[in-house]
C-alpha positions in Angstrom: -101.5 -249.3 -114.2 -99.9 -247.2 -111.5 -98.7 -250.0 -109.2 -95.5 -249.1 -107.4 -93.4 -252.0 -106.1 -90.1 -251.7 -104.2 -87.9 -254.8 -103.7 -84.9 -255.5 -101.5 -83.4 -258.7 -102.9 -81.2 -260.5 -100.3 -80.0 -263.4 -102.4 -80.1 -264.7 -106.0 -83.6 -265.4 -107.3 -86.9 -263.8 -106.4 -88.6 -264.5 -103.1 -91.9 -263.0 -101.8 -90.0 -261.7 -98.8 -88.0 -259.4 -101.1 -91.1 -257.2 -101.6 -90.7 -254.2 -99.3 -93.6 -252.0 -100.5 -96.5 -252.3 -102.9 -98.8 -249.3 -103.4 -101.4 -248.5 -106.1 -101.0 -244.9 -107.1 -104.2 -244.9 -109.2 -102.5 -243.2 -112.3 -100.1 -244.5 -114.9 -96.4 -244.1 -113.9 -94.3 -242.6 -116.6 -91.0 -242.4 -114.8 -89.3 -242.7 -111.4 -86.3 -240.9 -110.1 -84.5 -241.0 -106.7 -82.9 -237.8 -105.3 -82.8 -235.1 -102.6 -86.1 -233.5 -103.5 -87.6 -232.8 -100.1 -86.7 -229.4 -98.6 -85.3 -229.2 -95.1 -84.3 -232.8 -95.0 -80.8 -234.2 -94.3 -78.4 -234.3 -97.3 -78.5 -238.1 -97.3 -82.3 -238.5 -97.3 -83.5 -239.7 -100.7 -87.0 -239.2 -101.9 -88.8 -240.8 -104.8 -90.1 -238.6 -107.7 -93.0 -240.2 -109.5 -94.1 -238.7 -112.9 -97.7 -239.2 -113.9 -99.2 -237.8 -117.1 -100.8 -234.8 -115.4 -98.9 -234.6 -112.1 -95.6 -234.9 -110.4 -95.5 -236.4 -106.9 -92.6 -236.8 -104.5 -92.7 -239.5 -101.8 -90.5 -240.6 -98.9 -90.2 -244.3 -98.0 -90.2 -244.8 -94.3 -89.5 -247.9 -92.2 -92.2 -248.7 -89.7 -91.6 -251.0 -86.7 -87.8 -251.0 -87.0 -85.0 -249.7 -89.1 -83.5 -250.7 -92.5 -84.0 -254.3 -93.5 -85.2 -255.1 -90.0 -88.4 -253.0 -90.3 -91.8 -254.7 -90.0 -93.0 -252.9 -93.1 -92.5 -249.7 -95.1 -94.8 -246.9 -95.8 -95.0 -244.5 -98.7 -95.6 -240.9 -97.6 -96.4 -238.1 -100.0 -94.0 -235.1 -99.3 -95.7 -232.9 -102.0 -97.2 -233.0 -105.4 -97.7 -230.6 -108.3 -100.6 -230.6 -110.7 -98.8 -230.0 -114.0 -101.8 -228.3 -115.7 -102.2 -225.9 -112.7 -98.6 -224.7 -112.6 -97.4 -225.1 -116.2 -100.5 -224.5 -118.3 -103.7 -226.4 -118.8 -102.5 -228.4 -121.8 -99.3 -229.6 -120.1 -99.1 -233.4 -120.4 -95.8 -235.0 -119.2 -93.6 -237.1 -121.3 -90.4 -237.5 -119.2 -88.2 -235.9 -116.6 -84.6 -235.2 -115.7 -83.3 -234.5 -112.2 -80.1 -233.1 -110.6 -78.6 -230.2 -108.8 -79.6 -227.6 -111.4 -77.7 -224.3 -111.1 -75.0 -226.1 -109.1 -77.3 -226.4 -106.1 -75.4 -228.1 -103.3 -77.1 -230.9 -101.4 -80.4 -230.8 -103.2 -81.9 -231.9 -106.4 -84.4 -230.3 -108.7 -86.8 -231.8 -111.3 -87.4 -230.8 -115.0 -90.5 -232.3 -116.6 -90.7 -232.3 -120.4 -94.2 -232.0 -121.9 -95.5 -233.7 -125.0 -95.1 -230.5 -127.0 -91.5 -229.8 -125.9 -92.0 -227.4 -123.0 -89.8 -227.8 -120.0 -91.2 -227.2 -116.5 -88.7 -226.8 -113.7 -89.4 -227.5 -110.0 -86.9 -226.5 -107.4 -87.7 -229.0 -104.7 -91.3 -228.3 -103.6 -91.6 -225.0 -105.5 -92.5 -224.4 -109.1 -89.8 -222.3 -110.8 -90.6 -221.7 -114.5 -91.7 -223.1 -117.9 -89.7 -222.7 -121.1 -90.4 -223.8 -124.6 -87.5 -225.6 -126.3 -86.6 -224.6 -129.8 -87.7 -226.8 -132.8 -89.4 -229.4 -130.6 -92.7 -230.7 -132.0 -92.4 -234.1 -130.4 -90.5 -234.7 -127.2 -87.2 -236.7 -127.2 -85.0 -238.0 -124.5 -83.6 -235.5 -122.0 -80.6 -235.7 -119.7 -79.1 -233.3 -117.2 -75.3 -233.0 -117.3 -74.1 -231.6 -113.9 -70.5 -231.0 -115.0 -71.6 -228.3 -117.5 -75.0 -227.5 -115.7 -77.0 -228.1 -118.9 -79.7 -230.2 -120.4 -79.1 -232.3 -123.5 -82.0 -233.3 -125.7 -82.8 -233.6 -129.3 -85.1 -231.5 -131.5 -87.5 -232.5 -134.2 -84.8 -232.1 -136.8 -82.9 -235.0 -135.1 -80.2 -232.6 -134.0 -78.8 -232.7 -130.4 -79.4 -229.5 -128.4 -77.8 -228.4 -125.2 -79.4 -225.8 -123.0 -77.5 -224.2 -120.1 -79.7 -224.1 -116.9 -78.7 -220.4 -116.3 -79.9 -219.4 -119.8 -83.3 -221.2 -119.3 -83.8 -219.8 -115.8 
């Protein structure tokens, strides 16, 4: 239903005071990832990538009226968003995403969104980079980025595991 809730539990058991932020995003949420997605921000500043069926949005969570757990409330601010159909093709419907420092990027994270037909759209922070069609993929499967080898691991429609080096895709 597109309702994003962020909690900060301070003790065992749920209490209403543990809810830090609640925001209706108006579209279904397929996946969430935290990382260093916002350009020109400090290395430690994490942002929240939210994958919707037709768009990818990146938000920052900012404390208002104090700092950390002492803040009066928290606010969700949109850093940027990409309409997937606009950048990756009109029939691009998202399935899942993987994040990480693709290409051994230091101090920043990128996002790869897999479509329902097996295409992979890569976003280097706030910029769209490229789209590639994965081999033998009729239906999308799980995808994972392995930073040690700078590659994506996924499975194809033949139920075989595939590994794609980022430099080869780029």
